[in-house]
C-alpha positions as CSV (number, residue, x, y, z in Angstrom):
1,M,-26.1,-33.2,-2.2
2,T,-24.4,-30.2,-1.1
3,N,-26.0,-27.6,1.2
4,P,-27.2,-24.9,-1.3
5,G,-26.2,-22.3,1.8
6,L,-22.6,-23.4,2.2
7,I,-20.1,-20.5,1.7
8,I,-17.7,-21.8,-0.8
9,R,-15.7,-18.3,-1.2
10,V,-15.5,-14.8,-0.4
11,A,-15.7,-12.5,-3.1
12,A,-13.5,-9.4,-4.3
13,K,-15.4,-6.6,-1.6
14,G,-15.4,-9.3,1.0
15,E,-18.9,-10.9,1.2
16,G,-18.9,-14.7,1.3
17,Q,-20.8,-16.3,-1.6
18,T,-22.9,-19.4,-1.3
19,V,-23.0,-22.4,-3.3
20,D,-26.3,-21.3,-4.9
21,G,-24.7,-18.0,-5.7
22,R,-26.1,-15.5,-2.6
23,Y,-23.7,-13.0,-0.9
24,V,-23.4,-12.9,2.8
25,A,-21.7,-10.2,4.8
26,L,-19.3,-11.5,7.4
27,A,-18.9,-15.2,6.4
28,A,-16.4,-17.3,5.9
29,P,-15.5,-20.2,3.9
30,G,-17.2,-23.3,5.2
31,D,-19.9,-21.2,7.3
32,V,-23.3,-22.0,6.5
33,L,-26.3,-19.8,5.5
34,E,-29.3,-21.7,7.3
35,A,-32.8,-21.4,6.0
36,D,-33.9,-19.1,8.7
37,G,-31.0,-16.4,8.0
38,R,-28.8,-17.4,10.4
39,L,-25.3,-18.1,9.9
40,T,-23.7,-21.0,11.2
41,H,-19.6,-20.7,11.4
42,G,-17.2,-23.3,10.1
43,P,-13.6,-23.9,11.0
44,D,-12.5,-20.9,9.2
45,H,-14.3,-18.7,10.9
46,A,-12.3,-16.6,13.2
47,A,-12.8,-14.3,16.2
48,P,-12.1,-10.6,15.5
49,S,-9.4,-9.0,16.4
50,C,-10.4,-5.4,17.3
51,R,-13.4,-4.1,19.4
52,H,-14.1,-1.9,16.1
53,F,-14.9,-4.4,13.6
54,P,-16.7,-4.4,11.5
55,A,-17.8,-1.2,11.8
56,C,-14.5,0.4,11.3
57,G,-13.7,0.7,7.3
58,G,-10.3,0.1,7.7
59,C,-10.9,-4.0,8.1
60,Q,-13.3,-6.4,6.4
61,L,-11.6,-9.8,6.6
62,Q,-11.1,-10.2,10.3
63,H,-13.5,-13.1,10.6
64,L,-11.4,-15.2,8.4
65,S,-8.9,-17.6,9.7
66,E,-5.1,-17.1,8.4
67,A,-5.7,-19.9,5.9
68,A,-9.1,-18.6,4.6
69,L,-7.2,-14.9,4.5
70,A,-4.1,-16.4,2.4
71,A,-6.7,-18.2,0.3
72,Y,-8.6,-14.9,-0.3
73,V,-5.6,-12.7,-1.5
74,G,-4.0,-15.4,-3.7
75,G,-7.8,-16.0,-4.9
76,R,-8.0,-12.3,-6.3
77,V,-4.9,-12.3,-7.9
78,E,-5.6,-15.9,-9.6
79,G,-9.1,-14.4,-10.3
80,A,-8.2,-11.3,-11.8
81,A,-6.0,-13.2,-14.1
82,R,-8.5,-16.1,-15.3
83,G,-11.1,-12.6,-15.6
84,Q,-9.0,-11.6,-18.8
85,G,-8.5,-15.2,-19.9
86,L,-5.0,-15.8,-18.7
87,D,-3.9,-18.9,-17.6
88,P,-2.0,-17.9,-14.1
89,G,0.6,-21.0,-14.3
90,E,1.6,-21.9,-10.7
91,V,1.1,-19.0,-8.1
92,A,3.3,-18.8,-5.1
93,P,1.6,-18.8,-1.7
94,A,0.5,-15.4,-0.4
95,H,2.3,-13.5,1.8
96,L,0.5,-11.9,4.5
97,S,2.1,-9.3,6.5
98,P,1.4,-9.9,10.2
99,P,-0.7,-7.6,12.8
100,A,0.8,-4.4,14.0
101,T,3.2,-3.6,11.0
102,R,1.4,-1.1,9.3
103,R,3.6,2.0,9.0
104,R,1.6,4.9,7.2
105,A,-2.3,5.6,7.7
106,T,-4.2,8.6,7.3
107,L,-7.0,9.0,10.1
108,H,-9.7,11.3,10.4
109,A,-10.8,13.9,13.2
110,Q,-14.0,15.5,13.7
111,A,-15.3,17.6,16.6
112,I,-18.6,16.4,18.0
113,G,-19.7,18.9,20.7
114,K,-16.8,19.2,23.2
115,R,-15.1,16.0,22.4
116,V,-13.1,15.4,19.2
117,V,-13.5,11.5,17.2
118,I,-10.3,10.4,15.6
119,G,-9.9,7.2,13.4
120,F,-11.1,5.5,10.3
121,R,-14.3,5.8,8.4
122,E,-17.1,3.4,8.7
123,A,-17.4,2.0,5.1
124,G,-19.4,3.4,2.8
125,S,-20.1,6.3,5.3
126,H,-18.5,9.6,6.4
127,K,-18.8,8.8,9.8
128,I,-15.8,8.2,12.0
129,V,-15.1,5.4,14.1
130,D,-13.3,6.6,17.3
131,L,-10.2,4.4,17.6
132,R,-9.6,3.1,21.1
133,E,-7.4,0.2,19.7
134,C,-6.1,-0.8,16.3
135,P,-4.2,-4.4,16.0
136,V,-3.1,-3.2,12.3
137,L,-1.2,-0.3,13.0
138,A,2.7,-0.1,14.1
139,P,2.6,0.0,17.7
140,E,4.1,3.5,17.4
141,L,1.6,5.0,15.4
142,A,-1.2,3.8,17.5
143,A,0.1,5.1,20.6
144,L,-0.5,8.7,19.3
145,V,-4.1,8.1,18.6
146,G,-5.0,9.4,22.4
147,P,-2.8,12.2,22.4
148,L,-3.9,13.4,19.1
149,R,-7.1,13.3,20.6
150,R,-6.2,15.2,23.5
151,L,-4.6,17.8,21.4
152,L,-7.6,18.5,19.0
153,E,-9.7,18.7,22.1
154,A,-8.0,21.2,23.8
155,R,-8.2,23.2,20.6
156,S,-12.0,23.7,21.4
157,E,-13.5,24.2,18.0
158,R,-16.8,23.0,17.3
159,S,-16.2,23.1,13.6
160,L,-13.0,20.8,13.4
161,A,-12.4,18.5,10.3
162,A,-9.1,17.2,10.1
163,D,-6.9,14.5,8.4
164,V,-4.0,13.3,9.9
165,A,-1.5,11.3,7.9
166,L,0.8,8.9,10.0
167,T,4.1,7.7,8.9
168,L,6.7,5.9,10.5
169,A,10.0,6.8,9.2
170,D,13.6,6.1,10.6
171,Q,13.7,8.5,12.9
172,G,10.3,8.0,14.4
173,P,6.5,9.0,13.6
174,T,5.9,11.8,11.0
175,V,2.4,13.5,11.6
176,D,1.0,15.3,8.8
177,M,-2.2,17.5,9.6
178,A,-4.7,19.3,7.2
179,G,-7.6,21.1,7.9
180,I,-6.6,23.0,11.2
181,R,-4.9,26.3,11.6
182,M,-1.9,27.5,13.7
183,E,-3.4,30.7,15.6
184,G,-1.7,32.5,18.4
185,L,1.2,31.4,20.9
186,A,-0.9,29.3,22.9
187,Q,-2.0,27.1,20.0
188,T,2.0,26.9,18.5
189,E,3.0,25.8,21.8
190,A,0.8,23.1,22.1
191,L,1.5,21.5,18.9
192,L,5.4,21.7,19.8
193,D,4.9,20.2,23.1
194,F,2.8,17.5,21.6
195,A,5.7,16.9,19.0
196,R,8.6,16.9,21.4
197,D,6.3,14.8,24.5
198,N,5.4,12.0,21.8
199,G,8.8,11.5,20.1
200,I,7.4,12.8,16.6
201,A,10.3,12.9,14.2
202,R,8.7,15.7,11.8
203,L,5.2,17.3,12.3
204,T,3.9,19.4,9.2
205,L,1.0,21.7,8.9
206,N,-1.3,22.1,5.8
207,Q,-3.2,25.5,6.0
208,G,-4.0,25.8,2.4
209,D,-0.2,26.0,0.6
210,G,1.0,22.9,1.1
211,P,2.8,21.5,3.7
212,E,4.9,23.2,6.2
213,A,7.2,21.5,9.0
214,V,6.7,22.9,12.2
215,W,8.9,20.2,13.6
216,E,11.8,18.4,12.4
217,P,15.1,18.0,15.0
218,D,16.8,16.1,12.2
219,P,16.1,15.4,8.8
220,V,13.7,12.4,8.4
221,T,14.6,9.6,6.0
222,V,13.0,6.4,5.4
223,T,15.9,3.4,4.6
224,L,15.1,1.7,1.0
225,G,17.5,-0.7,0.0
226,G,20.1,-0.1,2.7
227,V,20.0,3.8,1.8
228,P,18.5,6.5,4.0
229,V,16.4,8.5,1.6
230,G,14.8,11.7,2.3
231,L,11.0,11.1,3.0
232,P,9.1,14.2,1.7
233,P,5.2,14.5,3.3
234,G,2.8,12.6,1.3
235,A,5.4,10.8,-0.4
236,F,4.6,6.7,-1.3
237,L,5.8,4.3,0.6
238,Q,4.7,0.9,1.2
239,A,2.4,0.0,3.6
240,T,4.4,-2.2,5.7
241,R,8.2,-2.7,5.9
242,D,7.3,-6.6,5.4
243,G,5.4,-6.2,2.4
244,E,8.2,-4.3,1.0
245,N,10.6,-7.0,1.7
246,A,8.3,-9.6,-0.2
247,L,8.0,-7.4,-3.2
248,V,11.5,-6.5,-3.1
249,A,12.5,-10.2,-2.8
250,A,10.6,-11.2,-5.5
251,A,11.7,-8.7,-8.0
252,Q,15.6,-9.3,-6.5
253,G,15.2,-13.2,-7.3
254,W,13.8,-12.7,-10.8
255,L,16.0,-10.0,-12.2
256,E,19.4,-11.7,-10.4
257,G,22.3,-10.8,-13.1
258,A,20.8,-8.1,-15.1
259,A,23.1,-5.5,-16.0
260,T,20.9,-2.9,-16.5
261,V,17.0,-2.1,-15.0
262,A,14.8,0.7,-15.8
263,D,12.8,1.4,-12.7
264,L,9.6,2.8,-13.6
265,F,7.3,4.7,-11.1
266,S,10.0,4.3,-9.0
267,G,9.1,6.8,-6.3
268,L,11.6,7.3,-4.1
269,G,13.7,4.3,-5.2
270,T,12.3,1.3,-3.3
271,F,12.9,-1.1,-5.8
272,A,15.8,1.0,-7.5
273,F,18.4,0.9,-4.6
274,A,17.2,-2.9,-3.7
275,L,18.1,-3.7,-7.1
276,A,21.5,-1.3,-7.7
277,G,25.0,-2.8,-6.7
278,P,27.7,-4.5,-8.1
279,G,27.0,-5.2,-11.3
280,T,23.9,-3.5,-12.2
281,K,23.0,-0.1,-12.8
282,V,19.5,1.5,-12.4
283,L,17.7,4.0,-14.0
284,A,14.9,5.2,-11.8
285,V,12.1,7.1,-13.5
286,E,9.5,9.2,-11.6
287,A,6.7,11.8,-12.1
288,A,6.4,13.2,-8.9
289,R,9.4,15.9,-8.5
290,D,9.9,15.6,-4.6
291,A,10.1,11.8,-4.6
292,H,12.5,12.0,-7.7
293,M,14.8,14.6,-6.0
294,A,14.9,12.7,-2.4
295,C,15.9,9.4,-5.0
296,Q,18.5,11.7,-7.1
297,S,19.8,12.9,-3.9
298,A,20.4,9.7,-1.7
299,A,21.8,8.1,-4.8
300,R,24.7,10.7,-5.1
301,M,25.3,11.0,-1.5
302,H,25.8,7.4,-1.1
303,G,27.5,6.6,-4.3
304,R,24.8,4.3,-5.5
305,P,24.7,3.2,-9.1
306,V,21.2,5.0,-9.8
307,H,20.1,7.6,-12.0
308,A,17.5,9.5,-11.4
309,L,15.1,10.7,-14.3
310,H,12.0,13.2,-14.0
311,R,9.7,12.0,-16.4
312,D,5.8,11.4,-16.8
313,L,5.4,8.1,-17.6
314,F,1.6,8.3,-18.6
315,R,2.0,11.3,-20.9
316,N,5.6,10.6,-22.2
317,P,6.3,6.9,-21.9
318,L,9.3,5.4,-22.3
319,Q,9.6,4.6,-26.0
320,K,10.5,0.9,-27.3
321,A,14.2,2.3,-28.8
322,E,14.7,3.3,-25.2
323,L,13.7,0.4,-23.5
324,D,15.6,-2.2,-25.7
325,R,19.0,-0.9,-24.3
326,F,18.0,-2.3,-20.9
327,A,18.3,-6.2,-19.5
328,A,15.0,-5.7,-17.6
329,V,12.6,-3.6,-16.8
330,L,10.3,-3.2,-13.4
331,L,7.5,-1.2,-13.2
332,D,5.3,-0.4,-9.9
333,P,2.5,2.0,-11.5
334,P,-0.6,3.3,-9.4
335,R,-3.9,1.6,-9.0
336,A,-4.9,2.7,-12.6
337,G,-2.3,0.8,-14.0
338,A,0.0,1.8,-17.1
339,R,-1.5,1.6,-20.0
340,E,0.5,3.6,-22.5
341,Q,3.7,2.4,-20.9
342,V,2.8,-1.2,-21.4
343,L,2.0,-0.9,-24.8
344,Q,5.6,0.3,-25.3
345,L,7.0,-2.4,-23.5
346,A,4.9,-4.9,-25.5
347,T,6.8,-4.2,-28.7
348,S,10.0,-4.0,-26.8
349,V,12.7,-6.9,-26.8
350,V,13.3,-6.4,-23.4
351,P,14.1,-10.1,-21.6
352,R,12.6,-9.5,-18.2
353,I,9.5,-7.7,-17.0
354,V,9.0,-7.2,-13.4
355,Y,5.5,-5.5,-12.9
356,V,4.3,-4.9,-9.4
357,S,0.9,-3.9,-9.0
358,C,-1.3,-2.8,-6.4
359,N,-4.7,-3.7,-8.2
360,P,-5.0,-7.2,-9.4
361,A,-7.7,-6.0,-11.8
362,S,-5.7,-3.2,-14.0
363,W,-2.7,-5.4,-13.7
364,A,-4.5,-8.3,-15.6
365,K,-5.5,-5.7,-18.2
366,D,-1.6,-5.0,-18.5
367,A,-0.8,-8.2,-18.9
368,V,-3.0,-9.4,-21.6
369,T,-1.2,-6.5,-23.9
370,L,2.2,-8.0,-22.7
371,I,1.2,-11.2,-23.6
372,E,-0.3,-10.4,-27.0
373,G,3.2,-8.5,-27.5
374,G,4.7,-12.1,-27.0
375,Y,5.5,-12.0,-23.4
376,R,4.7,-15.1,-21.1
377,L,3.9,-15.0,-17.2
378,A,6.7,-17.0,-15.6
379,G,5.9,-16.0,-11.9
380,L,3.4,-14.7,-9.8
381,V,3.4,-13.6,-6.1
382,P,0.3,-12.2,-4.4
383,V,1.1,-10.1,-1.3
384,G,-1.4,-9.2,1.4
385,Q,0.5,-6.3,3.1
386,F,-3.1,-4.5,3.9
387,R,-4.0,-7.2,6.5
388,W,-7.3,-8.0,7.0
389,S,-8.6,-5.7,4.0
390,T,-9.8,-6.7,0.5
391,H,-6.7,-4.4,-0.9
392,V,-4.3,-6.8,-2.6
393,E,-1.0,-6.4,-4.0
394,L,1.4,-8.6,-6.1
395,A,4.7,-9.2,-7.9
396,S,5.0,-10.7,-11.6
397,L,7.7,-11.6,-13.8
398,F,7.1,-11.5,-17.5
399,V,9.6,-12.9,-20.0
400,R,10.2,-13.2,-23.4
401,P,11.1,-16.4,-24.8
């Protein structure tokens, strides 16, 4: 008889679930919850990679082995599909981004007495974990935590509360700061010295009127599909280059030979530039004006067959008549999904649709709409680029028979 305390899976929020339906924090499949409440570790229970785990809210799954982590990522995607009554078919093995590859993150900083703590918040709390290491961040970003702490402590602001967004661009790290003000020559010089001494590609400060660049020796870009694209402050970027490559590779394989592709919710052109080339023209549709302009400028400057269209697809989705002109459509919407646009896609005759999602739950609901419209789910690739996190992404292919 199976032990009722045996952990059989990891649930969506990261807790282990026993055979008899109990949920246990920090439990891995194969662990056993004993009668006295102790947890006996099984072969898939791993030693955490960071001293801050499990307090830091940045990671929830450092206690899982590589195999268990991959199973969790794949299980989240399969479970979302089955939860909507869909048969996921043959799901590709989950792709996991390796440690130390996260190229964007937002840290929080707060003054506590004369010192400043900076890091991620604890799960479900406003308390900040004062980072001393981070095995998730790219080394170039992790190396900035100490200098940022010293920079903010030198300001001697007892009420300091700031957000610091870090991104790794082609030219090096960018730092976007909000919640602090630059007042006087000394503070200005300190910020510029920090930027110069730490090889910062761009430093922006948001003092209430949006981000303003105070340091940018050269225009900042991020290379997408071999094309350097201007990187506006706060623009969306896939969390890791590795995860981006996995998603792009899936899309390229599925859409090979498509002469015309509509890239919806295209952002800076992550997929548009990767798909465009000899024999393939891409329409890149995006609502955020700064991202749209960056994509448009890069396409023109480098002669790529990408036409950028500024359009809010939530309020004004492409209609059936517009969609039917394309050999394929790719969409990568925000976490809420793309219900209005998917309703139009479901009525179209587009032969192939690639749906990239950062939320399996909203993806599954949209998938139902496409399938009810006559499409078939023909490919599914789970991607865990937010390593050791419950945040899961995917790429999927829908075809019209």
